[in-house]
Structures are given as C-alpha cells and as structure tokens.
C-alpha angles and dihedrals in degrees: 000000000000120000122235091258094047093055090068097041095105125140110273095005095117092046091051091047094052091044091054091047090049093051091048101044107026093080090050090051091050092051091049094049095047092048084074093050114123091207124085087227116097092209105038119073111226101174137283116306142152093210094114092052088052089047090057090063101032107022128102092270095046095101092053093049094044091053090048091048091051090051092047096049096041093048092046092049095049095040093049092048095050093040091050092051091050092044091051091052091047092050090051091053095044099042103028099026095080125222116332138161117282091014092140091046090050091053089049090051091052091049095044097097089058094048098043116077110260093235089059091051090049093051091046092052092047091052091047095052091046092048094055093040094243114167110239117232140089094337095049090052090049094050092047092049093049091053092045096047098050097086092046090055093041098058100062092038092051092045091052093047092050088057092057113085118225092234091086093061092042090053091051092050090047085059089057098264116145122232091261092050092046090052096044098043103030115018100035096054090049091049094049098096090055092045092051091047091049092048093051092047092049090046094055093043089055094043094052098040116121110156099057092038093052091053099046104030100089124201125318099028130088137179123203096266093048092043090052091048092050092051093047090056087062092050135298109272130183093246088062088057090051092052091046091051093051091048090048093051093047092048091049091052093050093047090048091051090050090051093047092050092050090046092052087049092055093049093057 
C-alpha cells in the first residue's frame, strides 16, 4: 500500500506544482514589492519608500478610499454576523434535526451559491432587485453578501457539529437541563471553534468580493474592491499597489486565523 507521500511522487509532479504556485503568487509578489517603490513608475525601481502607504491616508484620494474601506468593513462585519447566525441555525436543523423530507435538496440549496458561478449569482441578484423595485446601494450590497456568505459559514459549522456526539446533550438533559439549556451550555461552547472559523471565512469572502458588489451596488457607493477597480481603469498608480498589498495582508491574516481555529478544533 502506498504511503501518502508516495502517491504524489509522479514524474514532473513537483515541477508542475511549483509552476502553478509561481503563476498564482508571482503577480502578488510583484504588486507587494512595487508598493514600496519610491518612483511613480510601476515598472522602474526608484528605491525603497513608504510614500505610497502615506499617500493612501493623506493623499488626494484618501477620502474616497477611507469611505470605501468603511463600507467594506462594515458590510463584511454585519454580513458575516448575520450569515453565521443563519448558518448555525441551518446546521442545527440539518445535523441535529434528524431525517426529514427534502433534506438532500435543502443541503443542495444551502450549497448553491458555492456551486453556481459568481457572475450568475450577481446577475440573478441584480434582476431580483430590479424586479421588486429595490433601490440599489448599501442595503442591497449587504443583503447580497449575507445570501452569498451563508454557505461559506455553514460548511465549517456543520463539520464541527457533525464531530460532536449527541451523548453530551443527552447527558445534560438527563441532568434535568432543557433543550435550550443543553444547547446554550453544552453544545454551543463545543461548536464555538467552528462558528468562529465560519464567521472569519464569511467575513473575508464579503470583504474581498467584487463581482456581486459591482452588480448590486448602484451609484454613489463604493467598497474597496470596486474603488480599486475604478482607479485602475484610470491608470495603475503606486498607491493602488499599496492598498492592494494592505488588503492582501489583512485577508491572509484572516484566512490564517480561520485555518488555525479549525486546526485547534481538530486537535481536541
């Protein structure tokens, strides 16, 4: 029987792996390096400098980017919180609700936003908002992000709940705890690593989303991804690289925290 390492010991596998990693991450590395370029040119190195990071907060476009950052972070925080609450309720019904009709169809419906191409989801939401006469703006972005983030929060929460045996709740109810008490004092604390991981994943998905946001945002409101896109259309400037680098670092930190939480969960 082959070991885990031997399964991947095929001719050319390592070369192909490193080639894929290079294609994926080399552009990000270039953007990061040139965000510290003292020159206004995005191709000529003029020395190490933090001037473009300072420009993000004090330059002529600082007010626009600060407003976009506030919109992005507030929408991501609210959307992730609501999506996590809905996902937790859905996981309780799916995992602890027993067998019921259309259970498989319900799981497919929850997972649909992950399976469907994001551009299709964006167009569908745009048509929906237009059909009901809903004014596009901050609220439309928030509603769209909540719907889109639910499955991303659901998966780690559901996975964590499936790893918790029902005997803990049964033992609590044998000791005269009600269902609500058993959930609040026994099941919920044990689910917390999955809930935190799901929240962080939903938060970063909402923060980084561009396609859905660009379709449903309406005029007069921007998030960081759409503000960056709008600025790039006018020409790629070094301050855009600085903003992109900060957003990349923040996203990496959040994804790492989500992974660490799930890893701690598996070691328990």
